[in-house]
N, C-alpha and C positions, 0 to 999 in steps of 0.2 A: 302099459305104455303111459308115460307121463303126458298129461294134457298141456300142450304148449303150442304157440304159433308165432310167426314172424309178423309184426305189425307193419302195415304199409303206410308210408307218409304221403302227404299231398304232392311232394316233389316226385315220388315214385309213380303216383297217378299221372302226373304230367308227362313223365317219361313213357308211360304206357300209351299215351295219346299219339305217339309216333306211329303206332300201328294204323290208326285211322288216317293219319296224314299220308301214309303210303297209299291207302285206298283212294283218297281224294286225288293224289297226284296221278295215279294210274287212270282214274276217271277222266281227268283233264287231258292226259296224254293220248288216251284212246278215244276221246270225244264221246264218252258214254252219257254225259249229261247227268251224272249222279253226284257230282261234287257238292252242290248246295244241299241236296237231300241228306247226304252222309254227314255233313257238318251240322245241319239243324238237328238231325236225329241224335248225333253224339252229344251235343250240348244239352239237348232236352233230357236225354237219358241220364247224364251226369247230375244235372240239377235235381231231377226227380228222385234219383237214388240217394243223393246226399240228404235231401229233405226227408225222405222216408227213414233214413238211418237215424237222424235226430228225433223224428217222430216216434220211432220204435223205442228209442232210449227212454222216452217219456211213457209210452204205452206199457213197457215192461215193468214200470214201477207201480202200475195201477193194481189195486186189490179189490176194487169195487166191480162186481159182476155186471151191474147195469151199464157202467161206462164202457166196459170191455165189449159188451154186446152191441152198444151203440157204434163203437169203432168197427165191429164186424159188419153191421148193417150198412155203414157208410162205404165200406169196401165192396159190398155186394151191389149197392146202388151204382157205384162207379163202374163196376164190371158189366152191369146190365146196360148202362148207357154206351159203354165202349163196344159191346157186342152188337147193339143196334146200329151204331155208327159205321160198322164195317159192312153193312148190307146196303144194297142200292135201292131196295123197295121198302115201302112202309104200309102199315094199315093201322087203324085207330088205336088198338090196344097193344101195339107191339112192345112198347117200353115196359108196361106193366107185365106182360107175358114173360119177357126176358128176365125181369127182376124176380118174379115169383118162381120161375123155373130154376134160376141160379140159387135163389135162397133155399129152396127145397133140397136141391142136389148137394150144395156145399155144406149147409148146416147139419143135415142128417148124417152125412158121411163124416164130417169133421167131429161132430159130437160123439159118434160111435167110436171113432179112432182114438180121441183123447181120453174118453171115459172107459170104453170097453176093451181096447187093445193095449194102448200105452199105459192106461190107468193113471192118469195125471191127477194129483191131489193138490189143490182143489181143481176141479175140471176146467175152470175158467182161467187157469194160469196163462197169462198172455204170452209168455215165452214159448209155449207150445201151441196154444190155440190160434194165435194170429198168423204165425208163419205157415202152419198147416192149412189154415183156411185160405191164405193167399195162394199157395201152390195149387190147391184144389180148384179155386176160383179161376186161376189163370188158364188151366187146362179146359175147364168147363166153358169158359168164355170163347175159346177157339172153336170148340165143338158146336156150341149153339149158333155162333155166327155163320159157320160153314153150312150147317144143316138148314138154317133158316133161309140163307141166301139161295141154296140149291132148291129148296121146296118152293119158294116164291117164283124163282125163275122157271121152274118146271110148270107151275100152274099157268104162268104167262105164255110160255112157248107151246104148251099142250092144251090151251084153253078150248079150242075147237073140238079136239078129241074128247076131252073131259065132258064138255057140254053135250056132245053127241051120245056119250055113254049115259049121262043123266036123262037125256030125252028118251032113250030106249028103255028106261026103267031101272037103271042101276042106282043103288043107294050112293050117298055121298062118300061113304067109306069105300065102296067098291070102285068108284071112279077115281078116288085119290090114293088108293092103296099103293100103287106103284111109285108115285112121287114121294109119298111118306117113307116108304122103305128105302128108296134111293137117298133121300135126305139124311136119314138116320145112319146109313152106311157111310156117307161122306163125312158126317160129323164125327164118327168114331175112328176113321182111318188114321189121322195123325197120332192118336193115342196108341193104336195097335202097332203102327209102324215104329213108334218110339220104343215100345216094349220088345219088339222083335230083335232090335239091334243093341239093346241096352246091355252093357257089360262086354260086348264083343267089339262094337264099333265106337260107342260113346260111353263116357263115364258121366253120370248125372251130376248136375251142379251141386245139389244138396250133399251127396255123398262125398264129392271132392272137397267141398268146404269143410265138412266134418273131419276128413282125414288131414287136411292142411291145418286145422285147429288142434290136432293132436289126438283125435279119437281113434280107437282101434278100427282098422279097415273092416273087420267082421261085424262090429257093432254098427258102423256106418252103413254097411250093406243091408243089414236087417232093417234099419230105419228106412232105407231107400225102397226096399221091397214093400213095406207097409204103405209108404207114400204113393208108390206107383199103383198099387191096387186101389187105394183110396181115390186117386185121381181118375182112374178108369171108371170106377163106380159113380163118382160125382159127375163126370162127363156124361155117362150114359143116362143117369136120372134127369139131368138138366136138359140134355138134347131131346130125349123123348118128350119131356114136359113142354118144351118150347115149340116143337113141331106139332104136337097134338093140340095145344092151345091155338096155334096159328090155323090149324085145320078147322077147329070149331069157330074161329073168328071169320074165316073166309068162305065157309060153306054153312048155309043156314039150315034150319030144321026141315025146310021144304025140299031139301036135297037140291039146292041151287048154288052155283058158284057165284059169289057176290062180286060187285065192282069195287071192293074196298081197297084193292092194291093200287098204290101210286108209286111212281119212280122219282127218286131224288135226283136233282141236277148235279 
């Protein structure tokens, strides 16, 4: 199959905005109160994606591994901040915990994918490394924010029960085991649900984009399978990491639940 694609102009992008205008119109007609949010989200999304597009054009020209790693670190920092901002509660090391967990999950999995599976040469080729890292980070971000939110809410809502277990001689792990397990389950559910219906109900964006760009559907599917497995692994590593670090931050070595949690306004 010859690789070719139909270029989309800015006029065609403006035409596509009619879809959002329909949503905004329905919101006003039905008094849903979503019109302003839809408009702001749409404008923000367009501006962000256009900026990212121009930035990636520059990034793809880089051949210095140090600069490429710095770009990857910046992406991870922004993902960590975004993950924390989605939660309603905080504790002292929450930002560092999120960054470290996302860093481990995304860098380990991305590195193995580009070097061991796809076998990119050089391994730091930004055309492969940056998009793959972005997809893995995006999935892991959702998993860590959901898991952390659930874990902190469970500790707050079950505080009396957990402290009673600790008073009766339970270790911090025994007292927190159920909230930890539930948090990890919640963090992985979106990834598992996506995998269950992929190909039957939904066609993934990366695969669709490759096909529209002229790639063979079979080749696109192979890439997509690799990406999905990588996303699932990255999400699992990051989610386990962030929940366990939160556990260590909120339970001290004397097997006590601390008062470190605070709620954001």
